[in-house]
C-alpha angles and dihedrals in degrees: 000000000000120000090238089060095057119093119227092223104128103047090233119087096215091052092045091058096050107031143073114227123214115188118207117192119237150085121270091222095055118065091190090079092066099078130171088251091056095048091045099048095040091049092049090052093047093046089054092048092047092050094044094050099031093243113164113242104235139115094255088067102027104062141156126244089256089065096057110106119241097020135106096222118139100184143149084023136193096309096059108105103220094178092055092045095049092047090052091050092049090048095050092044089055094056100042 
């Protein structure tokens, strides 16, 4: 892959080269942004990607920007419900 074809989405070059970035709209300080529709549609997309590329569905591989080393990201923040999100992903992956 050429460098020009790699998105600078993670803020860490090593992660940029080996990851798929999904951007969810919202503000970390406002839980109202994290709607059922957002969890649902994002989980469907991620379940499809995980199945298509044989990516294990676990929190060591599905991470937030805040978990990327060497960055100053704070998202998705304290209001993001990781348990709900992961359960949705596992569910949708099971029916694909």
